[in-house]
C-alpha positions, 0 to 999 in steps of 0.5 A: 500500499505504501508503494501505491500511495507513493506512485499516486503522488508521482502520478499527480506531479507527473500529470500536473507537469505533462498537462501543463507542458501539453497546454503549449505543445501544439503551438511549439510543434508549429500546429503539428496535426498529430500533436493537435490530437493529443493536446489542446488546439484552441482554448475551448473547455473540450480541448483543455479536458485533454490536459488531464486525459492523455497524461493520466492515461499514459501514466495509468498504463504504466501503473496498471502494468506495474501493479495489476497483480498486486491490485486487481481492481487498479484498472477499473479504479484508474479508468474511473479516475481518468473519467472523473478528472476529465469530466470535472474540468467542465463541471467546475468551469461552468459551475463557477462561471455561471456564478461569477458570469466570467471566467478567471485564469487563476480559477482555471488553473485551480480547477486543473490542479483540483481535478488532478488531485481528485482523479488520483485520490479517487483511483487510490481509494477505489483501488483499495476498495475493489468496489469497481472491479465488476465494472472494469470492462465498462469503465475501460470502454468508456475511457476508449469512447472518450479517447475516440471522441477526442480524436474525432472532435479535435478538428471536427467539433460539434457546435455545442458550447463545450467545443467553443472558445469561451468569450469568443 
């Protein structure tokens, strides 16, 4: 359990750093099409959800490989954490902007950090509880569906509000 806690803390730091760097990677790459599939190509809420999703997915694959024998429920727990953390971004953003009537950069950063912490905390607790083990396949499928949606909607977004740049 001590190792799992340590790797959870490392995961939080990894996603904070890689998610932050990913925010700039599309511009740094000269707007590379492939890079854009995995990093934000604009300032929409949808694109910012990638900042948690892809780094946490990468780290989760590593952790699952490392701990799947010791913690059989780790796959479902991490999938749940990925989904929760990713979906908390629009939930928190739209909640605070509906109250304030505008978005604030400092709160957006706070949402990013808080969403990562909650995602990993949930993953850690659910790994130890084994509650989600019967739902492993469903949770993995939901992560795959979200993955496909990110790929499809990056360059061909629907007209929904979440795909639009706030204030544009």
